[in-house]
Structure formats: structure tokens, C-alpha cells
N, C-alpha and C positions, 0 to 999 in steps of 0.2 A: 804692208806690215802685218804681223800676226796679232790677232785679237787676244785680249786677256781672257781668263776663264771666269765664269760666274760673276758677271757684273749685272746688277739689277739697278736700272736707271729710271729717271722720270723727267718729263718736261713740266714747266710751270709758266703760266701766261700772266705776266706782270700787269697787263692792262686791266685786269678784271678784279672787282671786289665782290666777294660773296660772304654772307648774304648781302642782298642789295642794301645800299646805304651804309654799310660798314666800311672801315678802312683797315690798314694793316694792324693797327694797335687795338682794335675793338675786340674785347673778350669773346671768344667763340667764332671769330672770323676764320676764313679758310687758312689764313696765314698763321694765326695763333694756334689752331688745332694741330698744325704741323709740328709745333713745339710741344704743346701739352700732351699730345698723344704719341710723342716720340717717332713720328713718321720719318723724320730725317735719318733716323737710325736704320731705316729700311731702304735707303737710297745710297748707291755707290757714287754715281755721277748725276748731279742735278743740272739740267739745262735751262737757263733763263731765256725766256722768249719775250720779245724778239729784239735782236740788234739790228741796226741800220748802218749804212756807210755814209761818210761825209768827208769833205776835205779837211786835212789836218791843218792846224794853225801854225805849225813850226816848219813845214816843208811842203813841196808841191804835190804830194801824193795823198791818197785817201787813208782813212782810219775807220774805226767803228765807235758807236756809242749805243747805249740802250735806247730803244725807241721812245718817243715822247708820249705821255698820257697824263691826264689829270685825275687825281683822286680826291676824296673828301678831305677837308681841312688843309687844303693847299699842298698836299703831298704829291710827289712826282714818282715816275718809275725809277729815277735815280735813287730817290729815298728808299723805295722798296728794295732795290738791288742792294743798297748798303745794309739795310736791316737784315736781309736774307743772308748776306755774307757773314754778318755777325752771329745771327741766331742759329743758322744751320750748322756752323762750325762749332758753336758752343754745345749744341745738342749732339753732334756727331763729329768729333775731331778728325775722323778719317774721310769724311765726305769730300768729293771733288766737285767743283762748281765751274761750269762752262757757259758760254754764250752761244745761242742759236741765231743765225742770220735769217731775217724775214724773207719768206718766199714770195710775197705778194706784189712786189714792185721790181720789174726787170732791171731797172737802173741801179739797184743796189750792187749788182755785179758789173754791169756794163760801164758804169761811171768810173770804176777803178782803172779802166783802160782808155778813158776819154781824153786824157791830156796828150794831145798830139805833139807836144814838144819833147815827149819821151817815147821810147820804144815800148812795146808791150812787156818785154822783159824788165825794163826799168820801172814801169808802172807796177808790175806784179811784185818785184823785189821791194819797192818803196812801201807798198801797202803791207806786205808781210812784215817789214821792219816796224811799221807803226802798230800793227796788230800785236806783235810781240811786246812792244813797249806798253800797250794797253793791258795785256795780260799781267805784266809785272806791276804796273801802277795799282791795279785792283786786286792783285794776288789771286788771279783766276787760274784755272787749270786746263782750259782748252776752248776750242772753237768748233762749232757745228754749223753746217749749212743745210737748211731745209730745202732740198733739191726737188722741186716740182715746178710745174708751169705757174708763172712765166719765166722764173729765173733759170730753169734748167735749159732754156733755149736762148738765153740772153747773151752768152759768150760762146766763142768757138771752142772746139776741142783743144786746139793749140793754146788758147788763152787759159782754158781750164788747167791744162798741164803746167803752164807757167805759174799760175796762181797757186795751185796746191803744192807743187814742188818747192816753190819759194817759201810758202808758209812752213813747210816741214823743215827746210833749212834754217829759217829764222827761229822756229821753236826749238830745234836741236841745239842751236847756238845759245839760246836763253837757258836751256837745261844745264849747260855747262856752268853758267853763272849762278843759278839758283839751286841746282842739285835735284830738281824734280822733273818728272815727265809732263809734257804738255800734249793733251789729246787733240787730234784733228779728226773729226768725224763727219760723215755725210749721211743725211737722212732723206733718202729719195722716195718718191712715188713713181717716177718714170726715169728711164735711162737718160733721155735728153742728150746733150752734147758732152757728157762726161768722157774723160780719157781713162780707159781701164788700166793702162800701165801706170799712170800717175796715182790712181786710187790704190792699186796694189802696193806701190812703193811708199806712199806718203800718208795714207789714212789708217787710223787704228782700227776702226770698224765701221760698218755701213748699216744704219738703222733702217731696215726696210719698212715702209709704211704699209704693212700687210692688211691694215684696216681700211685701206682706200677703196677696196672692191675691185681694183684692177692691177695691183702691184704683185708681180710674181718673182720668186727667187730665180726661176729658170731664165727669165729675161736678162737678169744681171749676170748670170753665169755665162749665158750665150754672148753677152757683150764683152766678156773677158775678165770679169771680176772674180778673184779667188773666193771659192765657196767659204773658206774658213774665216773670211772677213765679214760675212753676212750676219747681221743681228736681227732678232725678232722684234718687230714694232707692234706693241700691244696697245689697246685702247679701252679704258674704263669709263671714259666720258659717255654720257647718255646710256649707261648700262650696256654698252656694245659688247663687252666681254666681262666675265668674272676672272679672278685670279686663277682659278682651276682651269678654265678654258684656255687662258693665255699660256699657262704652264704646260698644258698638254700639247699645244702647238709648238712651243719652244722645244720640248723633248722630242716630238715627232720629227721636227726639222733638223735635229742635231745641232742646235745653236748653243753658244756659250754666253751670249750677251742678250739681254732683253731690256727694252726701253719703252715706257708707256706714256701715252698722252691721256690725261694730265692730272695734276694734283689739286686743281682749284676751280673747277667749274661750279655751277649751281648745285651739282650733285657731289660736292667735295667730300662729304662724309663717307659715301660709298667708295669713291676713288682712293681716298687715303687708307681706308680699311683694307681694300683690295691690294694696295701697294704693300702693306705690311704682310698680308697673307702670301703674296707672290714672293716676297723676299724669303720668307720661311720655306716655301716650297722649293725654290731654287737651291737654297743652301742646305736644306735638311730633307728634301723630298726623295 
């Protein structure tokens, strides 16, 4: 699929509370400054990290949910997700909000195909249908896969093709019902066992983790990924980059989409300020 022009996106890691001891509702917390400083107005697609997979309750296939974490005052990641859906859209009615699948456990993907009573095609289609239902239930706008070890080696290329093609089919069918586009994105550090033809057909854009130290656009182009799908993955965490440095890389590489990790580390003031500057550079630079 062809990527859209000039999308400035960001990830946010719901497990973390900054400053230490704060929660979502604490004045001055990383979540509240996103609102008070209008940072959401500098984000086109916000990716919530991280989703996991689990068996559905209504059918024999897998679905997703936000990963579990405990926060002060008994709050959960589901509470944080609900708050962000409310507050981000109130602050920026045009923002899109998607879920990013956790990379850290191989079984989050392999389990989708573990039901031996069904074929791989049936398991992939069942998961895709459940995923689309989850999108509709929470009024989400898309699904992203953090494609790095171990999950980038957890399923075969054929399973990858079945999974991504079936998600695209399910998302397109849901679009007919809701009238909006559902994003399917890949955020890779390594090529792994992806199927390039499926990526080119089914994925909106590919967030290259260029901050990994080993991820190269050429590697993905050689694997068969359309260059026009590649997006620039920036990193403001730990002062790895400034907005100006990320923008220069974005321009030099001829990218049209840029996504940065992340908005809420212990250095969130810097990250959020750089996000706003990046948005201005991309749109007015």
C-alpha cells in the first residue's frame, strides 16, 4: 500500500509513570503535560504500547488487549488507555490512535497459530476478525507490530503472509461499516521472517527503527519492501536525537512518515518538546 504524506507519529509506553510516584491524573505528570502543553496536537498517529494476544472468550481464536501493569491508586493500563482515548481526542480531534503489539515474547504471535484444530488460514482469519472487533469496540484506528527479536522469528513467512493479509481484509471490511481507514503498520528492527509481498500489499507504512544501531533501509529494500513504504523511526528518549537531527535524517532519506520513541520516559519534558518542534519542522520546514 502507498504511505500517506507528512505523518508525524509517536509511541507512548503505558506501563511507566513519570515522575516516579505520580499517576495519570497527577498534575505535571507525563500524561497531564501531553494535555496542558498541547502535545497531542503535534501527533498524527499515537501508538499505545504494548498490546498482547490472548484467547478470545467468544470463539476459539486469539484476540488482543492492552498489556497488564499496575499503577498508583489501583489504576491499570486499561484505565490509562481509556483516559488517553478520551483526552487525546479532546485535545486533538484529528488524532488517530493505534495499538502496538509487544515484541518481547515470541508467543504473542506463535500462539495465534497454536490451535491445531484449525488450519493456519483459519487461525489467521479468526484472529483478524477478533482484532477488527477490538478496533471497533474501543474506536481505535489501527494496529502496529513491533517487529524485532524474538517475535520477528516466531512465525514463518507463510504465516506472516496469512496474518497480515487477513488483517488487511478484516480492516477493509470494517472500513465499509465505519467509513474510516484502519492503519496496519510494521515497526521493524530486523527483516526476520516477514513476507515482502504481503507488506507491500497490506501495510500502510514501515516504521524503521533507525535508532537501533543496526537497522538499515537498504536491508528492507533488498528484501523486497517498496521504498515508498519506509518511514523514519526517530528516538528522543535519553537525548538520543533532537527534533532537528531527526528531521534532517527524514529529509535526507526522502521519507514522508516519521514516528518517534517516545513521549513519556523520565525525560518526558524533552521528548514532548522535541515532538512539537518535529511536527513544525515537517509541516512548515
